[in-house]
RODO-562349 format. One record per residue: residue number from 0; residue in one letter; x, y, z of N, C-alpha, C in turn. Coordinates in steps of 0.02 Angstrom, whole numbers, plus 50000, padded with zeros to 5 digits. Each point is the difference from the previous one (the first is absolute). Layout:
N
ATOM   resi   resn     n_X     n_Y     n_Z    ca_X    ca_Y    ca_Z     c_X     c_Y     c_Z
ATOM    NUM      A       X       Y       Z       X       Y       Z       X       Y       Z
...
//
This chain:
357
ATOM   resi   resn     n_X     n_Y     n_Z    ca_X    ca_Y    ca_Z     c_X     c_Y     c_Z
ATOM      0      X   47536   48690   48242   50042   49972   50052   49971   49935   50028
ATOM      1      X   49932   49993   49996   49970   49938   50023   50023   49941   49957
ATOM      2      X   50005   50013   49934   50022   49946   49955   50072   49981   50015
ATOM      3      X   50041   50051   50017   50070   49985   50016   50003   49958   50064
ATOM      4      X   49963   50021   50050   50001   49963   50064   49976   49929   49991
ATOM      5      X   49955   49989   49954   49974   49933   49989   50053   49953   49974
ATOM      6      X   50052   50026   49967   50052   49957   49972   50058   49990   50047
ATOM      7      X   50008   50045   50049   50057   49995   50045   49987   49946   50053
ATOM      8      X   50053   49965   50021   49991   49943   50045   49974   50019   50068
ATOM      9      X   50018   50058   50026   49978   50021   50066   49980   50072   49998
ATOM     10      X   49960   50020   50049   49979   50070   50005   50027   50028   50065
ATOM     11      X   50026   50061   49997   50029   50031   50059   49948   50042   50035
ATOM     12      X   50010   50012   50065   49954   50040   50040   50024   50072   50007
ATOM     13      X   50058   50016   49973   50026   50068   50005   49994   50036   49934
ATOM     14      X   50001   50065   50003   49996   50041   49939   50070   50017   49976
ATOM     15      X   50005   50023   49939   50065   50019   49973   50027   50060   50039
ATOM     16      X   50065   50001   50012   50029   50056   50038   49996   50065   49960
ATOM     17      X   49982   50053   50034   50000   50066   49968   50067   50032   50016
ATOM     18      X   50040   50011   49949   50067   50026   50009   49999   50073   50024
ATOM     19      X   50047   50019   50044   50005   50071   50018   50010   50043   49938
ATOM     20      X   49975   50062   50003   50001   50043   49941   50071   50014   49975
ATOM     21      X   50049   49998   50046   50069   50016   49980   50041   49937   49984
ATOM     22      X   49968   49941   49997   50037   49938   49985   50014   49996   49926
ATOM     23      X   50054   49964   49980   50015   49993   49928   49943   49968   49962
ATOM     24      X   49966   49951   50029   49945   49966   49964   49943   50048   49986
ATOM     25      X   49985   50045   50048   49945   50047   49990   50019   50058   49955
ATOM     26      X   50065   50012   49992   50022   50057   49961   49997   49988   49925
ATOM     27      X   49995   49937   49979   50000   49985   49929   49934   50021   49968
ATOM     28      X   50002   50035   49943   49939   50019   49965   49962   49938   49976
ATOM     29      X   49935   50006   49994   49959   49944   49977   50022   49975   49932
ATOM     30      X   50018   50047   49955   50022   49980   49932   50063   49957   50004
ATOM     31      X   50045   50016   50046   50061   49961   50008   49985   49930   50026
ATOM     32      X   49954   49996   50048   49981   49934   50027   49969   49956   49946
ATOM     33      X   49957   50030   49960   49968   49962   49946   50053   49974   49951
ATOM     34      X   50049   50043   49984   50053   49979   49954   50043   49945   50030
ATOM     35      X   50014   50004   50065   50039   49947   50034   49964   49933   49994
ATOM     36      X   49935   50001   50012   49961   49938   49995   49999   49974   49928
ATOM     37      X   49992   50044   49952   49999   49979   49930   50066   49967   49980
ATOM     38      X   50056   50030   50020   50066   49972   49983   50012   49933   50035
ATOM     39      X   49977   49995   50062   50009   49937   50038   49962   49943   49968
ATOM     40      X   49941   50014   49972   49958   49948   49971   50016   49987   49926
ATOM     41      X   50040   50042   49970   50014   49994   49929   50033   49933   49984
ATOM     42      X   49974   49966   49949   50027   49936   49975   49993   49943   50050
ATOM     43      X   49961   50009   50052   49987   49945   50047   49939   49961   49978
ATOM     44      X   49996   49937   50022   49940   49961   49984   49942   50026   50042
ATOM     45      X   49937   49984   49982   49943   50029   50035   49997   49984   50074
ATOM     46      X   50024   49942   50021   49998   49982   50071   50051   50041   50039
ATOM     47      X   50058   50011   49972   50051   50041   50033   49978   50073   50002
ATOM     48      X   49967   50023   49947   49974   50069   49999   49949   50010   50057
ATOM     49      X   49957   49951   50009   49949   50005   50053   50033   50000   50068
ATOM     50      X   50050   49958   50010   50036   49996   50064   50035   50066   50014
ATOM     51      X   50033   50029   49950   50034   50064   50009   49951   50056   50018
ATOM     52      X   49942   50000   49969   49950   50051   50015   49978   49995   50073
ATOM     53      X   49987   49939   50023   49978   49991   50069   50054   50022   50049
ATOM     54      X   50063   49983   49985   50055   50021   50043   50007   50076   50002
ATOM     55      X   49994   50031   49942   50004   50073   49994   49945   50034   50042
ATOM     56      X   49940   49972   49999   49944   50030   50036   50008   49995   50075
ATOM     57      X   50041   49954   50024   50009   49991   50072   50048   50051   50031
ATOM     58      X   50037   50037   49959   50050   50046   50026   49967   50055   50042
ATOM     59      X   49950   50033   49972   49966   50054   50035   49934   50015   49966
ATOM     60      X   49959   50040   50032   49936   50021   49970   50013   50038   49935
ATOM     61      X   50052   50044   50002   50015   50040   49940   50018   49955   49941
ATOM     62      X   50042   49948   50013   50020   49955   49946   49941   49959   49976
ATOM     63      X   49957   49980   50046   49941   49962   49980   49954   50042   49955
ATOM     64      X   49991   50064   50018   49959   50044   49959   50032   50011   49931
ATOM     65      X   50066   50005   49998   50035   50011   49936   49991   49939   49954
ATOM     66      X   49999   49940   50030   49992   49939   49960   49931   49998   49967
ATOM     67      X   49952   50032   50030   49933   50003   49970   49962   49935   50007
ATOM     68      X   49941   49999   49971   49957   49942   50004   50027   49944   49955
ATOM     69      X   50003   49940   50028   50026   49943   49961   49953   49982   49944
ATOM     70      X   50028   49996   49939   49961   49982   49941   50030   49939   49964
ATOM     71      X   50057   49975   50025   50032   49941   49972   49999   49944   50052
ATOM     72      X   49977   49941   49981   49996   49944   50046   50030   49938   49969
ATOM     73      X   50032   49959   50043   50029   49937   49979   49977   49946   50049
ATOM     74      X   49972   49946   49973   49973   49947   50043   50027   49932   49976
ATOM     75      X   50012   49956   50050   50029   49935   49983   49964   49942   50033
ATOM     76      X   49946   50013   50037   49964   49947   50034   49925   50015   49999
ATOM     77      X   49960   49947   50000   49928   50008   49998   49973   50037   50062
ATOM     78      X   50028   49986   50059   49977   50034   50060   50016   50075   49997
ATOM     79      X   50057   50015   49972   50020   50070   49992   49951   50035   49954
ATOM     80      X   49980   49966   49946   49952   50029   49953   49932   50009   50033
ATOM     81      X   49979   49952   50042   49936   50005   50035   49999   50061   50045
ATOM     82      X   50055   50012   50037   50004   50058   50044   49995   50065   49960
ATOM     83      X   50033   50001   49943   49998   50060   49958   49930   50013   49974
ATOM     84      X   49966   49948   49977   49932   50008   49974   49955   50029   50054
ATOM     85      X   50005   49973   50061   49959   50025   50055   50015   50073   50015
ATOM     86      X   50065   50017   50001   50019   50069   50015   49976   50048   49946
ATOM     87      X   50006   49979   49937   49977   50042   49945   49924   50012   50003
ATOM     88      X   49963   49947   50014   49927   50007   50005   49981   50047   50057
ATOM     89      X   50035   49994   50056   49985   50041   50059   50016   50073   49988
ATOM     90      X   50057   50014   49967   50021   50069   49989   49977   50029   49934
ATOM     91      X   49974   49957   49956   49978   50024   49934   50057   50025   49957
ATOM     92      X   50058   49967   50005   50061   50024   49966   50020   49958   49940
ATOM     93      X   49964   49948   49984   50021   49956   49945   50009   50037   49935
ATOM     94      X   49957   50050   49987   50004   50038   49938   50060   50045   49995
ATOM     95      X   50037   50008   50055   50060   50043   49999   50064   49961   49989
ATOM     96      X   49996   49934   50001   50060   49958   49990   50021   50003   49927
ATOM     97      X   50064   50018   49988   50025   50007   49932   50044   49942   49978
ATOM     98      X   50032   49966   50047   50047   49947   49982   49989   49940   50046
ATOM     99      X   49997   49940   49970   49990   49939   50038   50047   49946   49973
ATOM    100      X   50040   49971   50046   50045   49945   49983   49978   49938   50038
ATOM    101      X   49992   49945   49964   49978   49937   50030   50054   49948   49988
ATOM    102      X   50026   49971   50055   50053   49950   49995   49973   49935   50027
ATOM    103      X   49962   49965   49958   49968   49938   50021   49989   49956   49939
ATOM    104      X   50008   49935   50009   49993   49953   49944   49931   50002   49968
ATOM    105      X   49948   49994   50041   49932   49995   49974   49955   50051   50034
ATOM    106      X   49947   50019   49966   49955   50051   50027   49939   49971   50033
ATOM    107      X   49996   49934   50005   49948   49965   50039   49929   50013   49977
ATOM    108      X   49991   50011   49935   49933   50002   49972   49956   50056   50026
ATOM    109      X   49934   49991   49993   49953   50053   50014   50000   50021   50074
ATOM    110      X   50017   49955   50045   49995   50015   50071   50064   50031   50029
ATOM    111      X   50052   50004   49961   50064   50023   50026   50001   50075   50013
ATOM    112      X   50034   50019   50055   50006   50071   50016   50043   50037   49949
ATOM    113      X   50048   49965   49969   50041   50032   49948   49955   50023   49942
ATOM    114      X   49953   49958   49980   49954   50018   49947   49956   50058   50022
ATOM    115      X   49979   49999   50062   49958   50054   50026   50038   50066   49998
ATOM    116      X   50065   49998   50014   50041   50060   49995   49999   50028   49929
ATOM    117      X   50007   49956   49951   49998   50021   49930   49933   50032   49983
ATOM    118      X   49947   49974   50030   49933   50026   49985   49989   50069   50029
ATOM    119      X   50021   50011   50062   49984   50063   50033   50049   50056   49985
ATOM    120      X   50062   49982   49979   50050   50051   49983   49993   50017   49926
ATOM    121      X   49945   50031   49982   49983   50010   49930   50038   50056   49966
ATOM    122      X   50036   50041   50039   50037   50056   49971   50074   49986   49992
ATOM    123      X   50020   49937   50002   50071   49983   49995   50031   50027   49935
ATOM    124      X   50060   50028   50006   50038   50019   49941   50060   49954   49991
ATOM    125      X   50017   49961   50053   50056   49953   49995   49980   49934   50033
ATOM    126      X   50012   49945   49965   49984   49933   50026   50059   49954   49989
ATOM    127      X   50021   49966   50054   50056   49953   49996   49979   49932   50027
ATOM    128      X   50001   49949   49958   49989   49931   50022   50068   49966   49996
ATOM    129      X   50031   49989   50058   50071   49984   50002   50017   49926   50002
ATOM    130      X   49952   49957   50011   50017   49929   50006   49940   49958   49980
ATOM    131      X   49972   50012   49942   49940   49965   49978   50018   49935   49965
ATOM    132      X   49980   49944   50028   50016   49936   49969   49946   49977   49951
ATOM    133      X   49941   50030   50006   49946   49984   49953   49953   50059   49997
ATOM    134      X   49970   50009   49942   49954   50057   49994   49958   49990   49938
ATOM    135      X   49946   49961   50007   49961   49985   49940   49930   49976   50020
ATOM    136      X   49953   50010   49955   49932   49977   50012   49998   49925   50013
ATOM    137      X   50044   49963   49968   50000   49927   50007   50013   49978   50072
ATOM    138      X   50029   50043   50040   50016   49983   50070   49952   50034   50049
ATOM    139      X   49944   50027   49975   49951   50030   50045   50017   50069   50023
ATOM    140      X   50041   50036   49962   50021   50067   50020   49958   50054   49965
ATOM    141      X   49937   49984   49983   49958   50047   49964   49991   50066   50037
ATOM    142      X   49990   49995   50066   49988   50060   50040   50060   50047   49998
ATOM    143      X   50060   49972   50003   50060   50042   49998   50007   50033   49932
ATOM    144      X   49988   49962   49947   50004   50028   49933   49949   50056   49991
ATOM    145      X   49938   49987   50020   49947   50050   49992   50016   50063   50040
ATOM    146      X   50028   49992   50059   50018   50058   50040   50053   50043   49965
ATOM    147      X   50048   49967   49969   50053   50038   49965   49975   50032   49936
ATOM    148      X   49952   49968   49968   49972   50029   49939   49967   50068   50013
ATOM    149      X   49980   50012   50062   49965   50062   50018   50048   50055   50023
ATOM    150      X   50064   49987   50002   50048   50050   50022   50019   50045   49941
ATOM    151      X   49958   50047   49984   50008   50040   49939   50052   50055   50006
ATOM    152      X   50026   50012   50060   50049   50054   50010   50072   49974   50006
ATOM    153      X   50009   49934   49992   50067   49971   50008   50047   50025   49946
ATOM    154      X   50059   50026   50021   50050   50025   49954   50064   49959   50001
ATOM    155      X   50013   49966   50056   50062   49962   50007   49984   49931   50029
ATOM    156      X   50025   49947   49966   49983   49932   50020   50063   49957   50001
ATOM    157      X   50007   49958   50051   50054   49952   50005   49969   49931   50011
ATOM    158      X   50015   49953   49955   49979   49930   50007   50063   49958   50007
ATOM    159      X   50009   49966   50056   50056   49954   50009   49971   49932   50018
ATOM    160      X   49997   49957   49950   49970   49935   50011   49989   49965   49933
ATOM    161      X   49945   49964   49995   49987   49961   49940   49929   50013   49975
ATOM    162      X   49984   50060   49978   49932   50012   49975   49988   49965   49934
ATOM    163      X   49938   49976   49990   49982   49971   49936   49993   50056   49948
ATOM    164      X   50020   49986   49939   50001   50051   49948   49931   50030   49988
ATOM    165      X   49949   49958   49996   49933   50025   49985   49974   50045   50055
ATOM    166      X   50009   49980   50062   49978   50041   50056   50037   50066   50001
ATOM    167      X   50065   49997   49989   50040   50061   50000   49976   50048   49946
ATOM    168      X   49986   49974   49941   49978   50044   49946   49933   50033   50015
ATOM    169      X   49955   49964   50033   49936   50029   50020   50011   50059   50046
ATOM    170      X   50045   49991   50048   50012   50053   50049   50033   50060   49968
ATOM    171      X   50049   49988   49956   50035   50055   49968   49953   50043   49959
ATOM    172      X   49955   49969   49964   49954   50037   49958   49950   50041   50041
ATOM    173      X   49991   49983   50064   49952   50034   50042   50029   50063   50033
ATOM    174      X   50066   50011   49993   50032   50057   50034   50019   50052   49948
ATOM    175      X   49959   50050   49988   50012   50049   49946   50056   50049   50013
ATOM    176      X   50020   50010   50063   50052   50050   50014   50064   49967   50025
ATOM    177      X   50009   49934   49988   50060   49965   50021   50062   50030   49966
ATOM    178      X   50048   50022   50041   50060   50033   49974   50063   49957   50009
ATOM    179      X   50002   49958   50051   50060   49960   50015   49980   49929   50018
ATOM    180      X   50031   49952   49966   49984   49929   50011   50065   49961   50010
ATOM    181      X   50005   49966   50057   50057   49956   50013   49976   49928   50006
ATOM    182      X   50029   49957   49961   49983   49928   50000   50063   49961   50016
ATOM    183      X   50008   49979   50061   50057   49958   50019   49976   49928   50006
ATOM    184      X   49977   49973   49945   49970   49933   50001   50005   49972   49930
ATOM    185      X   49977   49938   49993   49998   49968   49935   49929   49977   49988
ATOM    186      X   49977   50003   49938   49933   49977   49984   49997   49924   50005
ATOM    187      X   49945   49976   50026   49991   49928   50007   49981   49966   49935
ATOM    188      X   49968   50038   49954   49978   49969   49938   50018   50044   49942
ATOM    189      X   49984   49979   49940   50018   50037   49940   49938   50027   49965
ATOM    190      X   49945   50008   50036   49938   50025   49971   50008   50074   49985
ATOM    191      X   49987   50020   49938   50007   50070   49982   49945   50041   50032
ATOM    192      X   50016   50063   50013   49950   50046   50026   49945   50009   49948
ATOM    193      X   49938   49999   50023   49943   50008   49955   49987   50073   49986
ATOM    194      X   49984   50017   49938   49983   50069   49981   50051   50050   50027
ATOM    195      X   50062   49996   49976   50052   50046   50025   49979   50073   49992
ATOM    196      X   50013   50039   50051   49983   50071   49999   50061   50041   50018
ATOM    197      X   50011   50055   49966   50057   50043   50017   49988   50035   50066
ATOM    198      X   50053   50008   50039   49995   50039   50062   50020   50071   49984
ATOM    199      X   49954   50047   50009   50015   50069   49983   50041   50035   50054
ATOM    200      X   50006   49969   50059   50034   50033   50056   50066   49967   50019
ATOM    201      X   50011   49936   49982   50057   49962   50025   50066   50033   49979
ATOM    202      X   50039   50021   50051   50063   50034   49988   50060   49955   50015
ATOM    203      X   49994   49955   50048   50058   49962   50023   49983   49926   50007
ATOM    204      X   50043   49958   49972   49996   49927   50006   50061   49975   50037
ATOM    205      X   49991   49955   50048   50054   49970   50038   49988   49925   49999
ATOM    206      X   50042   49962   49964   49985   49929   49988   50062   49957   50011
ATOM    207      X   49990   49934   49999   50054   49952   50000   50005   49969   49931
ATOM    208      X   50055   49966   49983   50010   49974   49932   49959   49937   49988
ATOM    209      X   49937   50009   49984   49956   49945   49985   49968   50013   49932
ATOM    210      X   50014   49959   49951   49977   50012   49932   49923   50001   49995
ATOM    211      X   49967   49955   50037   49927   49999   49999   49972   50067   50025
ATOM    212      X   50029   50024   50055   49978   50064   50027   50010   50056   49950
ATOM    213      X   50059   50003   49970   50016   50054   49953   49952   49998   49941
ATOM    214      X   49986   49941   49973   49954   49995   49943   49930   50022   50018
ATOM    215      X   49976   49981   50060   49934   50021   50022   49997   50076   50008
ATOM    216      X   50051   50028   50031   49999   50072   50012   50006   50040   49935
ATOM    217      X   50039   49974   49953   50005   50035   49935   49933   50001   49964
ATOM    218      X   49960   49947   50008   49933   50000   49972   49958   50054   50033
ATOM    219      X   50008   50007   50065   49960   50047   50039   50013   50072   49980
ATOM    220      X   50063   50016   49982   50018   50070   49985   50020   50010   49927
ATOM    221      X   49981   49954   49957   50025   50002   49931   49980   50062   49962
ATOM    222      X   49942   50031   50016   49977   50058   49963   50015   50065   50036
ATOM    223      X   50044   49998   50049   50016   50059   50040   50072   50022   49987
ATOM    224      X   50015   50064   50015   50070   50022   49996   50032   49998   50069
ATOM    225      X   49967   49968   50048   50026   49993   50067   50017   49926   50011
ATOM    226      X   50039   49981   50050   50027   50041   50054   50063   50038   49979
ATOM    227      X   50017   50050   50041   50062   50038   49989   50057   49974   50043
ATOM    228      X   49985   49958   50048   50050   49976   50047   49994   49924   50008
ATOM    229      X   50058   49965   49998   50001   49927   50004   50057   49977   50045
ATOM    230      X   49984   49957   50048   50049   49967   50042   49994   49924   49991
ATOM    231      X   50057   49967   49987   50000   49927   49993   50049   49972   50052
ATOM    232      X   49973   49963   50047   50041   49970   50053   50014   49927   49986
ATOM    233      X   50046   49971   50037   50013   49929   49993   49940   49959   50023
ATOM    234      X   49992   49941   49971   49949   49954   50023   50031   49946   50043
ATOM    235      X   49959   49962   50034   50024   49946   50042   49969   49934   49977
ATOM    236      X   50042   49951   49987   49978   49933   49984   50034   49953   50049
ATOM    237      X   49959   49964   50039   50026   49956   50052   50047   50038   50047
ATOM    238      X   49980   50061   50018   50035   50043   50047   50068   50023   49974
ATOM    239      X   50013   49993   49936   50062   50024   49970   49985   50060   49956
ATOM    240      X   50038   50053   50010   49989   50062   49962   50023   49992   49928
ATOM    241      X   49958   50019   49953   50016   49997   49930   49990   50068   49968
ATOM    242      X   50053   50031   49973   49992   50065   49968   49965   49992   49933
ATOM    243      X   49974   50055   49972   49968   49998   49934   50051   49977   49947
ATOM    244      X   49973   49968   49947   50044   49971   49949   49980   50025   49931
ATOM    245      X   50026   49966   49949   49990   50019   49930   49926   50004   49982
ATOM    246      X   49961   49950   50020   49930   49997   49980   49961   50060   50025
ATOM    247      X   50013   50020   50062   49964   50058   50027   50019   50064   49965
ATOM    248      X   50064   50007   49982   50022   50059   49963   49965   50005   49933
ATOM    249      X   49992   49944   49966   49965   49999   49936   49926   50018   50009
ATOM    250      X   49969   49971   50051   49928   50011   50010   49984   50072   50019
ATOM    251      X   50046   50034   50034   49987   50068   50024   50018   50053   49948
ATOM    252      X   50029   49981   49945   50022   50048   49949   49944   50047   49977
ATOM    253      X   49936   49978   49993   49947   50046   49979   49989   50058   50048
ATOM    254      X   50021   49994   50063   49991   50053   50049   50056   50051   49999
ATOM    255      X   50056   49985   49968   50061   50038   50008   49992   50074   49983
ATOM    256      X   49969   50016   49945   49996   50070   49978   49955   50042   50044
ATOM    257      X   49956   49969   50039   49955   50037   50043   50034   50026   50064
ATOM    258      X   50053   49965   50021   50025   50007   50068   50040   50064   50011
ATOM    259      X   49986   50031   50058   50040   50056   50025   50045   49977   50057
ATOM    260      X   49979   49945   50034   50039   49973   50056   50003   49924   49992
ATOM    261      X   50061   49973   50011   50008   49927   49998   50047   49978   50055
ATOM    262      X   49981   49947   50035   50041   49975   50054   50004   49924   49998
ATOM    263      X   50061   49973   50006   50011   49928   50008   50046   49993   50061
ATOM    264      X   49973   50010   50061   50042   50005   50060   50039   49938   50017
ATOM    265      X   49978   49941   49976   50036   49938   50015   50045   49977   49943
ATOM    266      X   50009   50043   49950   50042   49983   49943   49961   49964   49946
ATOM    267      X   50036   49985   49945   49970   49967   49942   50053   49956   49967
ATOM    268      X   49981   49941   49980   50048   49956   49967   50024   50032   49935
ATOM    269      X   50066   50009   49991   50025   50035   49941   49980   49965   49935
ATOM    270      X   49981   50040   49950   49982   49973   49935   49993   50058   49951
ATOM    271      X   50005   49985   49936   49989   50052   49950   49927   50024   50000
ATOM    272      X   49954   49956   50021   49929   50019   50004   49990   50053   50054
ATOM    273      X   50034   49993   50057   49994   50050   50052   50031   50066   49978
ATOM    274      X   50056   49996   49965   50031   50062   49973   49952   50034   49951
ATOM    275      X   49966   49960   49960   49952   50027   49952   49941   50033   50037
ATOM    276      X   49977   49968   50054   49945   50028   50040   50020   50068   50028
ATOM    277      X   50059   50004   50030   50023   50064   50028   50008   50052   49945
ATOM    278      X   50030   49981   49945   50011   50047   49945   49936   50027   49970
ATOM    279      X   49945   49962   50005   49936   50021   49971   49963   50049   50045
ATOM    280      X   50024   50012   50060   49966   50046   50046   50019   50072   49985
ATOM    281      X   49977   50024   49944   50021   50065   49973   49975   50059   50041
ATOM    282      X   49949   49991   50041   49973   50055   50041   50021   49994   50073
ATOM    283      X   50046   49954   50015   50018   49985   50070   50035   50059   50033
ATOM    284      X   49978   50016   50062   50031   50053   50039   50036   49973   50062
ATOM    285      X   49974   49946   50028   50029   49971   50061   50012   49926   49988
ATOM    286      X   50062   49977   50014   50018   49930   49991   50035   49975   50063
ATOM    287      X   49974   49946   50028   50031   49968   50058   50013   49927   49984
ATOM    288      X   50063   49980   50009   50020   49931   49984   50038   49970   50059
ATOM    289      X   49981   49940   50020   50040   49963   50047   50055   49963   49963
ATOM    290      X   50055   49987   50032   50055   49966   49966   50036   49953   50049
ATOM    291      X   50035   49953   49973   50045   49957   50039   50068   50001   49966
ATOM    292      X   50051   49990   50040   50069   50000   49973   50031   49932   50010
ATOM    293      X   50049   49985   49959   50036   49937   50006   50070   50011   49970
ATOM    294      X   50046   49958   50020   50069   50006   49977   50007   49974   49929
ATOM    295      X   50035   50038   49960   50013   49981   49931   50057   49949   49997
ATOM    296      X   50005   49966   49943   50056   49956   49989   50065   50039   49998
ATOM    297      X   49994   50063   49979   50059   50044   50000   50015   50022   50071
ATOM    298      X   50060   49990   50023   50018   50016   50068   49987   50074   50015
ATOM    299      X   49970   50013   50059   49989   50068   50022   49942   50036   49967
ATOM    300      X   49963   49968   49956   49945   50033   49964   49933   49977   50029
ATOM    301      X   49954   50048   50009   49934   49985   50027   49948   50003   49944
ATOM    302      X   49958   49950   49997   49946   49999   49951   49933   50012   50035
ATOM    303      X   49950   50020   49961   49934   50012   50028   49948   49981   49947
ATOM    304      X   49937   49998   50021   49946   49979   49955   49959   50059   49974
ATOM    305      X   50028   50060   50002   49965   50059   49973   50004   50000   49924
ATOM    306      X   49952   50032   49967   50004   50006   49927   50059   50044   49981
ATOM    307      X   50027   49993   49940   50057   50041   49979   49982   50074   49997
ATOM    308      X   50051   50041   50007   49989   50073   50000   49966   50024   49937
ATOM    309      X   50011   49965   49944   49969   50022   49937   49924   49998   50004
ATOM    310      X   49973   49952   50039   49927   49997   50008   49974   50061   50036
ATOM    311      X   50038   50024   50049   49979   50057   50040   50010   50066   49963
ATOM    312      X   50051   50003   49958   50015   50062   49964   49944   50020   49952
ATOM    313      X   49959   49952   49979   49946   50015   49953   49939   50030   50035
ATOM    314      X   50001   50002   50066   49942   50026   50038   50007   50075   50008
ATOM    315      X   49979   50037   49950   50010   50072   49998   49962   50037   50054
ATOM    316      X   49944   49973   50024   49958   50035   50049   50019   49982   50072
ATOM    317      X   50048   49955   50009   50016   49976   50067   50027   50056   50044
ATOM    318      X   49970   50008   50060   50020   50052   50047   50029   49971   50064
ATOM    319      X   49982   49938   50016   50023   49971   50062   50015   49926   49990
ATOM    320      X   50061   49979   50020   50021   49931   49995   50021   49976   50069
ATOM    321      X   49968   49947   50025   50013   49972   50065   50023   49928   49992
ATOM    322      X   50060   49984   50024   50027   49932   49997   50010   49976   50071
ATOM    323      X   49969   49944   50017   50006   49974   50068   50022   49927   49998
ATOM    324      X   50045   49982   50046   50022   49931   50004   49943   49956   50024
ATOM    325      X   49986   49947   49963   49947   49953   50018   50028   49941   50040
ATOM    326      X   50066   50003   50014   50031   49946   50038   50037   50029   50060
ATOM    327      X   50061   49977   50010   50041   50026   50055   50021   50071   49983
ATOM    328      X   50012   50039   50053   50025   50068   49989   50066   49998   49964
ATOM    329      X   50008   50044   49951   50060   49999   49960   50053   50047   50028
ATOM    330      X   50062   49984   49986   50055   50042   50021   50003   50063   49957
ATOM    331      X   50038   50049   50023   50008   50062   49962   50031   49986   49932
ATOM    332      X   50046   49952   49997   50032   49983   49937   49949   49971   49951
ATOM    333      X   49956   49957   50025   49949   49970   49957   49952   50053   49974
ATOM    334      X   49980   50047   50043   49955   50053   49979   50033   50044   49948
ATOM    335      X   50065   50013   50008   50036   50040   49951   50003   49965   49933
ATOM    336      X   50009   49934   50001   50002   49960   49939   49933   50003   49964
ATOM    337      X   49946   49999   50038   49933   50002   49971   49985   50068   49971
ATOM    338      X   50017   50053   50037   49980   50067   49980   50041   50028   49942
ATOM    339      X   50059   49972   49988   50044   50029   49949   49971   50001   49929
ATOM    340      X   49963   49948   49978   49974   50003   49932   49931   50034   49995
ATOM    341      X   49971   50021   50056   49933   50028   49999   50001   50072   49976
ATOM    342      X   49959   50017   49952   49999   50068   49974   49973   50050   50050
ATOM    343      X   50020   50063   49997   49973   50050   50046   49926   50010   49989
ATOM    344      X   49964   50014   50054   49927   50010   49997   49987   50073   50016
ATOM    345      X   49980   50040   49951   49987   50071   50009   49938   50021   49963
ATOM    346      X   49958   50041   50032   50003   50018   50071   49977   49941   50043
ATOM    347      X   50017   49999   50062   49979   49945   50042   50056   49974   50043
ATOM    348      X   49998   49936   50018   50051   49975   50045   50012   49926   49987
ATOM    349      X   50060   49978   50020   50019   49929   49998   50011   49978   50072
ATOM    350      X   49968   49945   50019   50006   49975   50068   50024   49928   49998
ATOM    351      X   50051   49986   50039   50026   49932   50008   49992   49980   50073
ATOM    352      X   49978   49941   50013   49992   49979   50069   49979   49927   50004
ATOM    353      X   49984   49979   50061   49979   49931   50013   49926   49998   50015
ATOM    354      X   49969   49946   49980   49929   49990   50012   49991   49965   50067
ATOM    355      X   49967   50033   50047   49987   49971   50065   49947   49946   49995
ATOM    356      X   50011   49945   50034   49952   49944   49997   49974   49986   50070
//
């Protein structure tokens, strides 16, 4: 709780209210309270999750106890990080932190509190660097790199920024139990990863359509039968969203037969190469595709950018098909037009809906 108080803007002089025993808040079982908190934080970003936890804990002593000890932290300022470091040292809790999200351009070298956080939180299983504009030895970030190389328990990593390929490859090879990797960035250079090593644990890749990135990652996992799950999101060039295209479909083809789950939530530029990629996913169980609709030259007819039904019919193992609008919400007529050629998915389910942005 000291670490939490260190991040909050003000400290109160009153204690949490203890609800009467017959009040609705006090009547809820602890298991129910825990589930309420889990559902509220589901699919939220780390900063919103932290805010929701703090709000939940303010309701009553019982709700605060149900929330348990905070093990996930999100920091966005150097002073905030300094307060956390001091609180962790005082309470001896740094080793209990499991998740750390940092939303800051630079880590300020060896003297930065952000780097100190990485050093003392040695038991992290999840690390998110959400706005990194540089990350390389050439810019004096040796301390940050060395701190991350020592995080041997990391299982889930999110990099959103512009990491150098060589530095990134060093870090990836240092994490033996890495299971999930999200790269929402583009490589700055075309230097191949040195001494590619297979990841024996990597289960899920979440990337943007960048050919350099795909080629580097394929080198990294070329001798493995993993990952089993792949998400490809749109990339941004000059602040304009660009969906994956022909080249990315061709480059990802070697991964197709491994996959059990595939998601392209922002859609994919239609092409025979993309149809071939989908058709090659012979072990696929879950498929999620974003789509956009547009008016056909034929009056009253709606067109979409989904692959033809024949591509989906070849997926014998498919159990779940999720189609979400990547643009404006579609009318019932448009959804009916889209769903009519789609083959039934059994056992499992078909879901049509809009993608919230």
